[in-house]
MDTraj code that builds the backbone (N, CA, C; nanometers):
import mdtraj as md
import numpy as np

residues = "MET ALA VAL VAL LEU VAL THR SER HIS ALA LEU ALA GLN ALA PRO THR ASP SER ALA PRO ASP ALA VAL THR ASN ALA PRO SER ALA SER PRO GLU ALA THR ASP ALA ARG GLN TRP SER PHE SER PRO SER ALA LEU THR TYR PHE ILE PRO ASP ASP HIS ASP TYR VAL GLN PRO THR PHE THR ALA ASP ARG GLY TRP LEU HIS LEU GLU ALA ARG TYR ASN TYR GLU ASP PHE GLU THR GLY SER VAL TRP ILE GLY TYR ASN PHE ASN VAL GLY GLU LYS LEU SER LEU GLU PHE THR PRO MET LEU GLY GLY VAL PHE GLY ASN THR THR GLY ILE ALA PRO GLY TYR LYS GLY SER LEU SER TRP TRP LYS LEU GLU LEU TYR SER GLU GLY GLU TYR VAL PHE ASP THR ARG ASP SER SER SER SER PHE PHE TYR THR TRP SER GLU LEU ALA LEU ALA PRO VAL ASP TRP PHE ARG PHE GLY LEU VAL VAL GLN ARG THR LYS ALA TYR GLU THR ASP PHE ASP VAL GLN ARG GLY PHE LEU VAL GLY PHE SER TYR LYS GLN VAL ASP PHE THR THR TYR VAL PHE ASN PRO ASP ASP GLU SER ARG PRO THR VAL VAL LEU GLY ILE GLY LEU SER PHE".split()
xyz = np.array([
    [-1.2235, 7.4357, -7.9450],
    [-1.3392, 7.3515, -7.9241],
    [-1.3279, 7.2331, -8.0146],
    [-1.3891, 7.1273, -7.9831],
    [-1.3677, 7.0135, -8.0661],
    [-1.4953, 6.9410, -8.0931],
    [-1.4941, 6.8785, -8.2035],
    [-1.6168, 6.8156, -8.2422],
    [-1.5978, 6.6706, -8.2775],
    [-1.6884, 6.6176, -8.2626],
    [-1.6875, 6.4843, -8.3057],
    [-1.8101, 6.4201, -8.2997],
    [-1.7719, 6.2899, -8.2744],
    [-1.8604, 6.2701, -8.3041],
    [-1.8348, 6.1396, -8.3025],
    [-2.1152, 5.8865, -8.3413],
    [-2.1189, 5.7706, -8.3926],
    [-2.1538, 5.6649, -8.3293],
    [-2.0823, 5.2906, -8.2318],
    [-2.1988, 5.2086, -8.1979],
    [-2.1644, 5.0602, -8.1798],
    [-2.2588, 4.9599, -8.1303],
    [-2.2287, 4.8213, -8.0969],
    [-2.3531, 4.7324, -8.0942],
    [-2.3368, 4.5942, -8.0740],
    [-2.4554, 4.5102, -8.0864],
    [-2.4655, 4.3981, -7.9838],
    [-2.5973, 4.3577, -7.9510],
    [-2.6262, 4.2405, -7.8704],
    [-2.7486, 4.1744, -7.9297],
    [-2.7499, 4.0421, -7.9387],
    [-2.8558, 3.9713, -8.0093],
    [-2.9559, 3.9083, -7.9151],
    [-3.0823, 3.9016, -7.9597],
    [-3.1843, 3.8291, -7.8851],
    [-3.1622, 3.6803, -7.9052],
    [-3.2076, 3.5964, -7.8105],
    [-3.1885, 3.4529, -7.8171],
    [-3.2861, 3.3905, -7.9147],
    [-3.2405, 3.2889, -7.9897],
    [-3.3262, 3.2167, -8.0829],
    [-3.4036, 3.1096, -8.0085],
    [-3.5183, 3.0586, -8.0641],
    [-3.5942, 2.9532, -7.9984],
    [-3.5134, 2.8254, -7.9895],
    [-3.5396, 2.7406, -7.8893],
    [-3.4705, 2.6136, -7.8729],
    [-3.5293, 2.5116, -7.9682],
    [-3.4584, 2.3957, -7.9847],
    [-3.5040, 2.2914, -8.0755],
    [-3.6336, 2.2271, -8.0286],
    [-3.6686, 2.2402, -7.8987],
    [-3.7881, 2.1783, -7.8454],
    [-3.9139, 2.2608, -7.8705],
    [-3.9017, 2.3717, -7.9392],
    [-4.0172, 2.4576, -7.9660],
    [-4.1155, 2.3839, -8.0542],
    [-4.2467, 2.4117, -8.0433],
    [-4.3482, 2.3480, -8.1271],
    [-4.3207, 2.3731, -8.2742],
    [-4.3686, 2.2793, -8.3602],
    [-4.3475, 2.2924, -8.5031],
    [-4.4015, 2.4239, -8.5559],
    [-4.5149, 2.4682, -8.4987],
    [-4.5753, 2.5927, -8.5463],
    [-4.4812, 2.7090, -8.5292],
    [-4.3951, 2.6996, -8.4253],
    [-4.2995, 2.8072, -8.4013],
    [-4.1772, 2.7908, -8.4892],
    [-4.1216, 2.6684, -8.4927],
    [-3.9992, 2.6470, -8.5687],
    [-4.0208, 2.6648, -8.7175],
    [-4.1446, 2.6424, -8.7658],
    [-4.1720, 2.6588, -8.9078],
    [-4.2140, 2.8005, -8.9439],
    [-4.2228, 2.8871, -8.8435],
    [-4.2621, 3.0255, -8.8709],
    [-4.1529, 3.0955, -8.9494],
    [-4.1882, 3.1913, -9.0335],
    [-4.0867, 3.2651, -9.1102],
    [-3.9888, 3.3350, -9.0168],
    [-3.8613, 3.3334, -9.0550],
    [-3.7604, 3.4013, -8.9737],
    [-3.7742, 3.5513, -8.9907],
    [-3.7266, 3.6234, -8.8895],
    [-3.7344, 3.7698, -8.8950],
    [-3.6445, 3.8224, -9.0050],
    [-3.6842, 3.9306, -9.0664],
    [-3.6026, 3.9924, -9.1709],
    [-3.4775, 4.0535, -9.1095],
    [-3.3677, 4.0697, -9.1901],
    [-3.2468, 4.1334, -9.1370],
    [-3.2745, 4.2706, -9.0794],
    [-3.3688, 4.3459, -9.1435],
    [-3.3982, 4.4797, -9.0921],
    [-3.4604, 4.4721, -8.9532],
    [-3.5531, 4.3731, -8.9324],
    [-3.6169, 4.3595, -8.8019],
    [-3.5172, 4.3148, -8.6971],
    [-3.4248, 4.2237, -8.7387],
    [-3.3226, 4.1777, -8.6447],
    [-3.2318, 4.2919, -8.6036],
    [-3.1876, 4.3745, -8.7018],
    [-3.1004, 4.4879, -8.6707],
    [-3.1689, 4.5852, -8.5758],
    [-3.3022, 4.6026, -8.5912],
    [-3.3751, 4.6974, -8.5071],
    [-3.3803, 4.6512, -8.3623],
    [-3.3613, 4.5183, -8.3383],
    [-3.3649, 4.4671, -8.2016],
    [-3.2263, 4.4635, -8.1379],
    [-3.1234, 4.4903, -8.2144],
    [-2.9869, 4.4827, -8.1638],
    [-2.9451, 4.6139, -8.0975],
    [-2.8706, 4.6010, -7.9890],
    [-2.8070, 4.7163, -7.9258],
    [-2.6689, 4.7346, -7.9885],
    [-2.6283, 4.8565, -8.0070],
    [-2.4910, 4.8881, -8.0471],
    [-2.4379, 4.9929, -7.9497],
    [-2.3086, 4.9797, -7.9159],
    [-2.2470, 5.0660, -7.8148],
    [-2.1186, 5.1272, -7.8705],
    [-2.0877, 5.2471, -7.8233],
    [-1.9662, 5.3145, -7.8691],
    [-1.9099, 5.4051, -7.7597],
    [-1.8096, 5.3572, -7.6847],
    [-1.7358, 5.4459, -7.5945],
    [-1.6243, 5.5163, -7.6716],
    [-1.5998, 5.6417, -7.6391],
    [-1.4933, 5.7170, -7.7051],
    [-1.4378, 5.8207, -7.6088],
    [-1.3208, 5.8734, -7.6428],
    [-1.2589, 5.9763, -7.5589],
    [-1.1739, 6.0673, -7.6455],
    [-1.1818, 6.1976, -7.6178],
    [-1.0968, 6.2976, -7.6812],
    [-1.0050, 6.3560, -7.5750],
    [-0.8754, 6.3591, -7.6023],
    [-0.7781, 6.4191, -7.5105],
    [-0.7291, 6.5492, -7.5717],
    [-0.7514, 6.6615, -7.4990],
    [-0.7184, 6.7950, -7.5472],
    [-0.5846, 6.8405, -7.4899],
    [-0.4965, 6.8845, -7.5796],
    [-0.3691, 6.9447, -7.5395],
    [-0.3765, 7.0917, -7.5803],
    [-0.3958, 7.1783, -7.4791],
    [-0.4286, 7.3186, -7.5037],
    [-0.3099, 7.4077, -7.4672],
    [-0.2657, 7.4951, -7.5561],
    [-0.1546, 7.5854, -7.5249],
    [-0.1880, 7.6763, -7.4067],
    [-0.0950, 7.6881, -7.3134],
    [-0.1088, 7.7800, -7.1997],
    [-0.2340, 7.7528, -7.1162],
    [-0.2759, 7.6278, -7.1089],
    [-0.3915, 7.5896, -7.0291],
    [-0.3737, 7.4436, -6.9903],
    [-0.4601, 7.3932, -6.9009],
    [-0.4438, 7.2544, -6.8593],
    [-0.5115, 7.1602, -6.9586],
    [-0.4488, 7.0451, -6.9802],
    [-0.5027, 6.9438, -7.0696],
    [-0.6160, 6.8692, -7.0002],
    [-0.7031, 6.8072, -7.0792],
    [-0.8137, 6.7333, -7.0180],
    [-0.8661, 6.6271, -7.1140],
    [-0.9468, 6.5352, -7.0588],
    [-1.0067, 6.4270, -7.1367],
    [-1.1577, 6.4457, -7.1396],
    [-1.2167, 6.4243, -7.2559],
    [-1.3612, 6.4368, -7.2723],
    [-1.4181, 6.3025, -7.3201],
    [-1.4749, 6.2206, -7.2275],
    [-1.5309, 6.0908, -7.2666],
    [-1.6775, 6.1019, -7.3082],
    [-1.7177, 6.0121, -7.3979],
    [-1.8565, 6.0023, -7.4439],
    [-1.8934, 5.8547, -7.4547],
    [-2.0162, 5.8218, -7.4199],
    [-2.0654, 5.6846, -7.4362],
    [-2.2021, 5.6902, -7.5022],
    [-2.2212, 5.6112, -7.6095],
    [-2.3500, 5.6065, -7.6774],
    [-2.4022, 5.4634, -7.6820],
    [-2.5338, 5.4521, -7.6813],
    [-2.6018, 5.3233, -7.6958],
    [-2.7206, 5.3435, -7.7886],
    [-2.7339, 5.2550, -7.8887],
    [-2.8401, 5.2679, -7.9876],
    [-2.9123, 5.1348, -8.0060],
    [-3.0437, 5.1425, -8.0214],
    [-3.1243, 5.0251, -8.0543],
    [-3.2393, 5.0699, -8.1429],
    [-3.2299, 5.0356, -8.2730],
    [-3.3321, 5.0823, -8.3653],
    [-3.3377, 5.2343, -8.3668],
    [-3.4566, 5.2890, -8.3404],
    [-3.4725, 5.4350, -8.3418],
    [-3.4170, 5.5021, -8.2170],
    [-3.3943, 5.4272, -8.1091],
    [-3.3567, 5.4867, -7.9807],
    [-3.2068, 5.5163, -7.9732],
    [-3.1744, 5.6393, -7.9338],
    [-3.0352, 5.6805, -7.9129],
    [-3.0199, 5.7336, -7.7712],
    [-2.9236, 5.6784, -7.6965],
    [-2.8908, 5.7247, -7.5617],
    [-2.7446, 5.7668, -7.5600],
    [-2.7141, 5.8715, -7.4845],
    [-2.5767, 5.9229, -7.4840],
    [-2.5450, 5.9899, -7.3515],
    [-2.4188, 5.9762, -7.3098],
    [-2.3691, 6.0445, -7.1898],
    [-2.2341, 6.1068, -7.2231],
    [-2.2135, 6.2309, -7.1757],
    [-2.0879, 6.3032, -7.2019],
    [-2.0360, 6.3634, -7.0722],
    [-1.9052, 6.3880, -7.0684],
    [-1.8452, 6.4561, -6.9539],
    [-1.7373, 6.5501, -7.0064],
    [-1.7274, 6.6690, -6.9463],
    [-1.6309, 6.7713, -6.9878],
    [-1.6575, 6.8200, -7.1304],
    [-1.7807, 6.8099, -7.1763],
    [-1.8138, 6.8546, -7.3115],
    [-1.8625, 6.9994, -7.3097],
    [-1.9662, 7.0257, -7.2335],
    [-2.0199, 7.1615, -7.2267],
    [-1.9347, 7.2531, -7.1383],
    [-1.8682, 7.1954, -7.0394],
    [-1.7873, 7.2722, -6.9452],
    [-1.7035, 7.1725, -6.8666],
    [-1.6007, 7.2197, -6.7975],
    [-1.5226, 7.1317, -6.7110],
    [-1.6093, 7.0820, -6.5950],
    [-1.5843, 6.9582, -6.5554],
    [-1.6565, 6.8969, -6.4429],
    [-1.8078, 6.9108, -6.4620],
    [-1.8507, 6.8895, -6.5837],
    [-1.9922, 6.8984, -6.6198],
    [-2.0304, 6.7758, -6.7014],
    [-2.1416, 6.7140, -6.6663],
    [-2.1909, 6.5988, -6.7396],
    [-2.3205, 6.6305, -6.8109],
    [-2.3553, 6.5461, -6.9073],
    [-2.4840, 6.5606, -6.9752],
    [-2.5340, 6.4233, -7.0184],
    [-2.6649, 6.4055, -7.0154],
    [-2.7277, 6.2804, -7.0595],
    [-2.8319, 6.3156, -7.1651],
    [-2.8467, 6.2240, -7.2651],
    [-2.9248, 6.2558, -7.3832],
    [-3.0145, 6.1401, -7.4243],
    [-3.1256, 6.1739, -7.4885],
    [-3.2097, 6.0773, -7.5557],
    [-3.2427, 6.1337, -7.6929],
    [-3.2409, 6.0448, -7.7948],
    [-3.2658, 6.0932, -7.9299],
    [-3.3370, 5.9904, -8.0150],
    [-3.3732, 6.0321, -8.1355],
    [-3.4470, 5.9473, -8.2300],
    [-3.3640, 5.9341, -8.3571],
    [-3.3206, 5.8095, -8.3893],
    [-3.2398, 5.7834, -8.5085],
    [-3.3278, 5.7636, -8.6313],
    [-3.2874, 5.8233, -8.7415],
    [-3.3483, 5.7845, -8.8675],
    [-3.2475, 5.8049, -8.9799],
    [-3.2654, 5.7329, -9.0904],
    [-3.1758, 5.7455, -9.2044],
    [-3.2527, 5.7239, -9.3334],
    [-3.2034, 5.7862, -9.4394],
    [-3.2639, 5.7733, -9.5716],
    [-3.1525, 5.7683, -9.6747],
    [-3.1823, 5.7043, -9.7888],
    [-3.0895, 5.7029, -9.9007],
    [-2.9898, 5.5893, -9.8959],
    [-2.9294, 5.5636, -10.0115],
    [-2.8273, 5.4605, -10.0234],
    [-2.6967, 5.5197, -10.0772],
    [-2.6926, 5.5534, -10.2066],
    [-2.5703, 5.6145, -10.2600],
    [-2.5421, 5.7484, -10.1916],
    [-2.6463, 5.8275, -10.1791],
    [-2.6388, 5.9509, -10.0996],
    [-2.7181, 5.9232, -9.9728],
    [-2.6466, 5.9045, -9.8619],
    [-2.7087, 5.8566, -9.7385],
    [-2.7094, 5.9655, -9.6317],
    [-2.8268, 5.9855, -9.5715],
    [-2.8411, 6.0810, -9.4628],
    [-2.8791, 6.0066, -9.3357],
    [-2.8021, 6.0262, -9.2293],
    [-2.8360, 5.9761, -9.0967],
    [-2.8497, 6.0971, -9.0043],
    [-2.9591, 6.1027, -8.9285],
    [-2.9837, 6.2204, -8.8459],
    [-3.0507, 6.1793, -8.7158],
    [-3.0074, 6.2432, -8.6062],
    [-3.0620, 6.2134, -8.4735],
    [-3.0898, 6.3427, -8.3988],
    [-3.2142, 6.3878, -8.3918],
    [-3.2474, 6.4989, -8.3018],
    [-3.2455, 6.4481, -8.1581],
    [-3.1983, 6.5313, -8.0637],
    [-3.1795, 6.4861, -7.9263],
    [-3.2253, 6.5934, -7.8280],
    [-3.2500, 6.5485, -7.7049],
    [-3.2775, 6.6393, -7.5937],
    [-3.1943, 6.5941, -7.4750],
    [-3.1245, 6.6893, -7.4111],
    [-3.0339, 6.6529, -7.3034],
    [-3.0498, 6.7389, -7.1799],
    [-3.0024, 6.6842, -7.0691],
    [-2.9927, 6.7578, -6.9440],
    [-2.8469, 6.7752, -6.9069],
    [-2.8079, 6.8962, -6.8659],
    [-2.6690, 6.9295, -6.8345],
    [-2.6580, 6.9618, -6.6869],
    [-2.5540, 6.9084, -6.6205],
    [-2.5406, 6.9298, -6.4766],
    [-2.3938, 6.9354, -6.4384],
    [-2.3620, 7.0166, -6.3369],
    [-2.2237, 7.0345, -6.2922],
    [-2.1920, 7.1821, -6.2834],
    [-2.0726, 7.2231, -6.3297],
    [-2.0380, 7.3645, -6.3313],
    [-2.1345, 7.4456, -6.4178],
    [-2.1883, 7.3814, -6.5214],
    [-2.2963, 7.4398, -6.6013],
    [-2.4190, 7.3518, -6.5864],
    [-2.5345, 7.4135, -6.5627],
    [-2.6589, 7.3389, -6.5454],
    [-2.7637, 7.3944, -6.6410],
    [-2.8336, 7.3035, -6.7110],
    [-2.9353, 7.3520, -6.8026],
    [-3.0006, 7.2413, -6.8819],
    [-3.0785, 7.2821, -6.9789],
    [-3.1466, 7.1926, -7.0714],
    [-3.0942, 7.2227, -7.2111],
    [-3.0740, 7.1169, -7.2918],
    [-3.0099, 7.1372, -7.4212],
    [-3.0765, 7.0554, -7.5314],
    [-3.1447, 7.1185, -7.6258],
    [-3.1806, 7.0491, -7.7492],
    [-3.0565, 7.0378, -7.8366],
    [-3.0440, 6.9263, -7.9071],
    [-2.9248, 6.9061, -7.9878],
    [-2.9507, 6.8141, -8.1046],
    [-2.8454, 6.7827, -8.1761],
    [-2.8558, 6.6957, -8.2926],
    [-2.7198, 6.6336, -8.3213],
    [-2.7208, 6.5258, -8.3986],
    [-2.6013, 6.4765, -8.4634],
    [-2.6443, 6.4103, -8.5925],
    [-2.5581, 6.4198, -8.6944],
    [-2.5975, 6.3635, -8.8217],
    [-2.4813, 6.3576, -8.9185],
    [-2.5003, 6.2810, -9.0250],
    [-2.3978, 6.2694, -9.1274],
    [-2.4623, 6.2559, -9.2641],
    [-2.3926, 6.3076, -9.3647],
    [-2.4328, 6.2968, -9.5038],
    [-2.3162, 6.2335, -9.5789],
    [-2.3396, 6.1148, -9.6384],
    [-2.2320, 6.0383, -9.7014],
    [-2.2596, 6.0180, -9.8493],
    [-2.1550, 6.0307, -9.9302],
    [-2.1606, 6.0031, -10.0731],
    [-2.0222, 5.9598, -10.1191],
    [-2.0173, 5.8472, -10.1928],
    [-1.8909, 5.7954, -10.2445],
    [-1.7945, 5.7751, -10.1277],
    [-1.6808, 5.8412, -10.1272],
    [-1.5836, 5.8289, -10.0187],
    [-1.5813, 5.9523, -9.9294],
    [-1.6817, 6.0377, -9.9451],
    [-1.6900, 6.1614, -9.8686],
    [-1.7955, 6.1499, -9.7597],
    [-1.7684, 6.2136, -9.6455],
    [-1.8688, 6.2194, -9.5392],
    [-1.8616, 6.3547, -9.4699],
    [-1.9793, 6.4151, -9.4552],
    [-1.9944, 6.5370, -9.3758],
    [-2.0639, 6.4982, -9.2459],
    [-1.9977, 6.5218, -9.1331],
    [-2.0544, 6.4885, -9.0023],
    [-2.0669, 6.6162, -8.9201],
    [-2.1752, 6.6259, -8.8431],
    [-2.1929, 6.7431, -8.7580],
    [-2.2708, 6.7055, -8.6328],
    [-2.2365, 6.7678, -8.5214],
    [-2.3161, 6.7578, -8.4002],
    [-2.3202, 6.8953, -8.3353],
    [-2.4296, 6.9228, -8.2676],
    [-2.4429, 7.0536, -8.2052],
    [-2.5485, 7.0520, -8.0967],
    [-2.5467, 7.1549, -8.0151],
    [-2.6454, 7.1687, -7.9081],
    [-2.6513, 7.3151, -7.8644],
    [-2.7686, 7.3548, -7.8170],
    [-2.7815, 7.4862, -7.7562],
    [-2.8173, 7.4656, -7.6101],
    [-2.7274, 7.5086, -7.5213],
    [-2.7487, 7.4915, -7.3780],
    [-2.8193, 7.6147, -7.3221],
    [-2.9406, 7.5933, -7.2710],
    [-3.0114, 7.6993, -7.1990],
    [-2.9677, 7.6899, -7.0528],
    [-2.8800, 7.7801, -7.0119],
    [-2.8256, 7.7786, -6.8763],
    [-2.9343, 7.8227, -6.7782],
    [-2.9731, 7.7326, -6.6871],
    [-3.0817, 7.7640, -6.5940],
    [-3.0343, 7.8459, -6.4748],
    [-2.9042, 7.8606, -6.4548],
    [-2.8507, 7.9447, -6.3474],
    [-2.8293, 8.0877, -6.3937],
    [-2.7811, 8.1007, -6.5184],
    [-2.7490, 8.2334, -6.5711],
    [-2.7798, 8.2330, -6.7202],
    [-2.8913, 8.2923, -6.7585],
    [-2.9344, 8.2877, -6.8981],
    [-2.8332, 8.3525, -6.9922],
    [-2.7525, 8.4464, -6.9405],
    [-2.6526, 8.5112, -7.0256],
    [-2.5399, 8.4164, -7.0635],
    [-2.5311, 8.3025, -6.9939],
    [-2.4265, 8.2036, -7.0232],
    [-2.4746, 8.0953, -7.1196],
    [-2.5997, 8.1059, -7.1670],
    [-2.6481, 8.0096, -7.2664],
    [-2.5591, 8.0162, -7.3903],
    [-2.5413, 7.9009, -7.4564],
    [-2.4358, 7.8939, -7.5563],
    [-2.4663, 7.7854, -7.6595],
    [-2.4242, 7.8105, -7.7855],
    [-2.4366, 7.7103, -7.8909],
    [-2.3017, 7.6432, -7.9130],
    [-2.2987, 7.5091, -7.8985],
    [-2.1782, 7.4297, -7.9223],
    [-2.1944, 7.3557, -8.0546],
    [-2.0870, 7.3442, -8.1307],
    [-2.0940, 7.2655, -8.2533],
    [-1.9582, 7.2052, -8.2859],
    [-1.9625, 7.0927, -8.3542],
    [-1.8424, 7.0233, -8.4024],
    [-1.8784, 6.9627, -8.5360],
    [-1.8014, 6.9931, -8.6420],
    [-1.8312, 6.9420, -8.7756],
    [-1.7034, 6.8963, -8.8434],
    [-1.7171, 6.7897, -8.9247],
    [-1.6047, 6.7342, -8.9986],
    [-1.6453, 6.7085, -9.1432],
    [-1.5543, 6.7349, -9.2353],
    [-1.5685, 6.6941, -9.3742],
    [-1.4474, 6.6094, -9.4074],
    [-1.4702, 6.4803, -9.4350],
    [-1.3578, 6.3879, -9.4495],
    [-1.3688, 6.3054, -9.5771],
    [-1.2535, 6.2714, -9.6325],
    [-1.2420, 6.1829, -9.7472],
    [-1.1700, 6.0563, -9.7021],
    [-1.2268, 5.9395, -9.7371],
    [-1.1672, 5.8109, -9.7002],
    [-1.1288, 5.7367, -9.8278],
    [-1.0047, 5.7534, -9.8776],
    [-0.9645, 5.6851, -10.0012],
    [-0.9613, 5.5336, -9.9864],
    [-0.9383, 5.4865, -9.8628],
    [-0.9464, 5.3438, -9.8300],
    [-1.0238, 5.3302, -9.6996],
    [-1.0702, 5.2077, -9.6700],
    [-1.1559, 5.1876, -9.5536],
    [-1.0890, 5.2256, -9.4223],
    [-0.9564, 5.2099, -9.4126],
    [-0.8872, 5.2263, -9.2838],
    [-0.8224, 5.3634, -9.2648],
    [-0.8415, 5.4541, -9.3594],
    [-0.7747, 5.5848, -9.3504],
    [-0.8667, 5.6941, -9.3988],
    [-0.8675, 5.8080, -9.3285],
    [-0.9441, 5.9242, -9.3710],
    [-0.8693, 6.0513, -9.3326],
    [-0.8987, 6.1593, -9.4029],
    [-0.8405, 6.2902, -9.3709],
    [-0.9395, 6.3967, -9.4124],
    [-0.9244, 6.5158, -9.3540],
    [-1.0187, 6.6211, -9.3893],
    [-1.0074, 6.7441, -9.3020],
    [-1.1178, 6.8172, -9.2931],
    [-1.1240, 6.9442, -9.2213],
    [-1.2191, 6.9321, -9.1032],
    [-1.1945, 7.0122, -8.9989],
    [-1.2783, 7.0096, -8.8796],
    [-1.2999, 7.1517, -8.8295],
    [-1.4194, 7.1753, -8.7759],
    [-1.4559, 7.3056, -8.7184],
    [-1.5250, 7.2799, -8.5854],
    [-1.4954, 7.3643, -8.4861],
    [-1.5677, 7.3508, -8.3600],
    [-1.5880, 7.4859, -8.2932],
    [-1.6936, 7.4917, -8.2120],
    [-1.7220, 7.6105, -8.1303],
    [-1.7536, 7.5610, -7.9911],
    [-1.6757, 7.6052, -7.8919],
    [-1.6924, 7.5574, -7.7557],
    [-1.6557, 7.6662, -7.6578],
    [-1.7034, 7.6503, -7.5336],
    [-1.6558, 7.7387, -7.4273],
    [-1.6007, 7.6556, -7.3113],
    [-1.5697, 7.5270, -7.3416],
    [-1.5118, 7.4411, -7.2386],
    [-1.3741, 7.4924, -7.1972],
    [-1.3043, 7.5608, -7.2894],
    [-1.1759, 7.6215, -7.2552],
    [-1.1635, 7.7536, -7.3294],
    [-1.0746, 7.8410, -7.2796],
    [-1.0582, 7.9741, -7.3369],
    [-0.9804, 7.9671, -7.4680],
    [-1.0227, 8.0459, -7.5652],
    [-0.9533, 8.0530, -7.6938],
    [-0.9723, 8.1915, -7.7532],
    [-0.8763, 8.2325, -7.8366],
    [-0.8873, 8.3619, -7.9033],
    [-0.9846, 8.3568, -8.0206],
    [-1.0279, 8.2365, -8.0574],
    [-1.1129, 8.2201, -8.1747],
    [-1.2536, 8.1779, -8.1322],
    [-1.3556, 8.2488, -8.1846],
    [-1.4925, 8.2097, -8.1573],
    [-1.5224, 8.0747, -8.2215],
    [-1.4717, 8.0565, -8.3442],
    [-1.4827, 7.9295, -8.4151],
    [-1.3412, 7.8818, -8.4468],
    [-1.3098, 7.7597, -8.4061],
    [-1.1780, 7.7041, -8.4326],
    [-1.1840, 7.6135, -8.5554],
    [-1.0829, 7.6272, -8.6400],
    [-1.0752, 7.5483, -8.7631],
    [-0.9446, 7.4716, -8.7666],
    [-0.9462, 7.3577, -8.8367],
    [-0.8239, 7.2795, -8.8452],
    [-0.8402, 7.1616, -8.9390],
    [-0.7536, 7.0620, -8.9210],
    [-0.7570, 6.9442, -9.0058],
    [-0.7541, 6.8191, -8.9194],
    [-0.7889, 6.7069, -8.9813],
    [-0.7924, 6.5797, -8.9100],
    [-0.7287, 6.4705, -8.9951],
    [-0.6710, 6.3709, -8.9265],
    [-0.6179, 6.2506, -8.9896],
    [-0.6609, 6.1335, -8.9034],
    [-0.7248, 6.0320, -8.9636],
    [-0.7753, 5.9207, -8.8848],
    [-0.7420, 5.7855, -8.9442],
    [-0.7271, 5.6857, -8.8553],
    [-0.6993, 5.5482, -8.8934],
    [-0.7969, 5.4563, -8.8206],
    [-0.8329, 5.3466, -8.8856],
    [-0.9220, 5.2479, -8.8250],
    [-0.8566, 5.1111, -8.8296],
    [-0.8790, 5.0336, -8.7242],
    [-0.8331, 4.8948, -8.7201],
    [-0.9412, 4.8122, -8.6532],
    [-1.0046, 4.7251, -8.7326],
    [-1.1158, 4.6453, -8.6841],
    [-1.2238, 4.7368, -8.6277],
    [-1.2527, 4.7301, -8.4968],
    [-1.3605, 4.8112, -8.4394],
    [-1.3095, 4.9356, -8.3662],
    [-1.1822, 4.9705, -8.3874],
    [-1.1212, 5.0828, -8.3166],
    [-1.0836, 5.1920, -8.4152],
    [-1.1157, 5.3162, -8.3796],
    [-1.0801, 5.4326, -8.4609],
    [-0.9848, 5.5224, -8.3831],
    [-0.8793, 5.5697, -8.4516],
    [-0.7853, 5.6653, -8.3941],
    [-0.7849, 5.7898, -8.4828],
    [-0.8025, 5.9077, -8.4221],
    [-0.8065, 6.0314, -8.5001],
    [-0.7275, 6.1405, -8.4292],
    [-0.6507, 6.2153, -8.5077],
    [-0.5791, 6.3327, -8.4570],
    [-0.6388, 6.4578, -8.5205],
    [-0.6729, 6.5549, -8.4362],
    [-0.7272, 6.6828, -8.4816],
    [-0.6273, 6.7926, -8.4446],
    [-0.6028, 6.8841, -8.5363],
    [-0.5164, 6.9998, -8.5087],
    [-0.5976, 7.1247, -8.5389],
    [-0.6264, 7.2029, -8.4336],
    [-0.7035, 7.3262, -8.4485],
    [-0.6101, 7.4465, -8.4508],
    [-0.6476, 7.5476, -8.5302],
    [-0.5722, 7.6733, -8.5397],
    [-0.4260, 7.6479, -8.5773],
    [-0.3982, 7.5708, -8.6829],
    [-0.2591, 7.5383, -8.7164],
    [-0.1753, 7.6587, -8.7574],
    [-0.2423, 7.7674, -8.7998],
    [-0.1686, 7.8863, -8.8409],
    [-0.1578, 7.9888, -8.7299],
    [-0.1979, 7.9518, -8.6072],
    [-0.1896, 8.0431, -8.4941],
    [-0.0430, 8.0685, -8.4601],
    [-0.0097, 8.1914, -8.4179],
    [0.1289, 8.2243, -8.3824],
    [0.1754, 8.1443, -8.2618],
    [0.0845, 8.1163, -8.1690],
    [0.1178, 8.0294, -8.0569],
    [0.0945, 7.8843, -8.0989],
    [0.1159, 7.7909, -8.0068],
    [0.0986, 7.6505, -8.0409],
    [-0.0477, 7.6207, -8.0728],
    [-0.0727, 7.5365, -8.1731],
    [-0.2112, 7.4984, -8.2028],
    [-0.2663, 7.4052, -8.0957],
    [-0.3976, 7.3916, -8.0907],
    [-0.4621, 7.2949, -8.0019],
    [-0.4667, 7.1599, -8.0719],
    [-0.4168, 7.0566, -8.0042],
    [-0.4145, 6.9217, -8.0593],
    [-0.5101, 6.8352, -7.9803],
    [-0.5918, 6.7580, -8.0510],
    [-0.6884, 6.6681, -7.9873],
    [-0.6663, 6.5265, -8.0403],
    [-0.6465, 6.4313, -7.9491],
    [-0.6303, 6.2914, -7.9866],
    [-0.7569, 6.2166, -7.9503],
    [-0.8155, 6.1474, -8.0483],
    [-0.9397, 6.0756, -8.0245],
    [-0.9251, 5.9277, -8.0464],
    [-0.9956, 5.8501, -7.9634],
    [-1.0024, 5.7063, -7.9807],
    [-1.1469, 5.6624, -7.9569],
    [-1.1964, 5.5730, -8.0403],
    [-1.3334, 5.5263, -8.0271],
    [-1.3431, 5.3776, -8.0556],
    [-1.4362, 5.3112, -7.9880],
    [-1.4578, 5.1679, -8.0034],
    [-1.6048, 5.1440, -8.0331],
    [-1.6339, 5.0551, -8.1283],
    [-1.7729, 5.0212, -8.1613],
    [-1.7936, 4.8713, -8.1486],
    [-1.9037, 4.8325, -8.0839],
    [-1.9333, 4.6886, -8.0720],
    [-2.0835, 4.6683, -8.0539],
])
top = md.Topology()
chain = top.add_chain()
for i, resn in enumerate(residues, 1):
    res = top.add_residue(resn, chain, resSeq=i)
    for name in ("N", "CA", "C"):
        top.add_atom(name, md.element.get_by_symbol(name[0]), res)
traj = md.Trajectory(xyz[None], top)
């Protein structure tokens, strides 16, 4: 199972020079107010290479504006299954920073249901703990309801490089492990992130390798 896990911007138009003096002389909006009006977008994809099973791609798209979080996923909860989400963003702290988004989603396809979920991160110095999870209440078969999670603990010694540990729990594909553990190595260039995840590296058979790419704008 794999976890992961994060955006882009569009600006409102400024008044024209022909605006009345009362408007042009009005105080400008604060940076915080301007940021709250901006949209940020983040498409990403994880490609799974699974031993003795078929490989697949899991795309995700997120859109954020102030407190509003929107998200769409495919092949996350199950093969040929999509989900759409709405959530509420909030953050606190500076040196020790917490970002958290509780979410509610609808799941449809091979698995159908309703899913409360979350995603969040806790950052300090060059360390970041990231986690996302959801509990799918399967409306076709309650015995198939399931908790999915993906968590990372990473150290970024420089802005463009990070490494760390990853844990995931999924039923999108068959595995001998209820919880899969592994390591990650990631690189960033401008607005693009590349990450390699290796799950079950000490398994006697081949480990599961996941290649991730994400774009923020």
